[in-house]
C-alpha positions in Angstrom: -32.4 -66.7 9.3 -34.3 -69.1 11.6 -33.6 -69.7 15.3 -31.8 -73.0 14.9 -29.0 -71.8 12.5 -28.3 -68.8 14.6 -28.0 -70.9 17.8 -25.6 -73.4 15.9 -23.5 -70.5 14.7 -23.1 -69.0 18.2 -22.1 -72.3 19.5 -19.6 -72.7 16.7 -18.2 -69.2 17.5 -17.9 -70.0 21.3 -16.1 -73.4 20.2 -13.6 -71.4 18.2 -13.1 -68.7 20.8 -12.1 -71.4 23.3 -9.8 -73.1 20.8 -8.1 -69.8 19.9 -7.8 -68.9 23.5 -6.1 -72.2 24.3 -3.8 -71.6 21.3 -2.9 -68.0 22.4 -2.2 -69.3 25.9 0.3 -71.9 24.5 2.0 -69.2 22.5 2.2 -66.9 25.4 3.7 -69.7 27.6 6.2 -70.5 24.9 7.2 -66.8 24.7 7.8 -66.6 28.5 9.9 -69.7 28.5 12.0 -68.2 25.7 12.4 -65.0 27.5 13.5 -66.9 30.6 16.1 -68.9 28.7 17.4 -65.7 27.1 17.7 -63.7 30.2 19.5 -66.8 31.8 21.9 -67.0 28.8 22.5 -63.3 28.7 
C-alpha cells in the first residue's frame, strides 16, 4: 500500500465519521422531541 491511497482512505474515513455523527445527532434530537411530547401527553 502506498502513501497516497492510505491518505485518501483516512480522509474518506473521517468524512464518513462526520456524516454518521451528524446523522446520529439528528436521531438523538428526534428521540428527545418524541420523549418530550410523550411526557406532555402522558
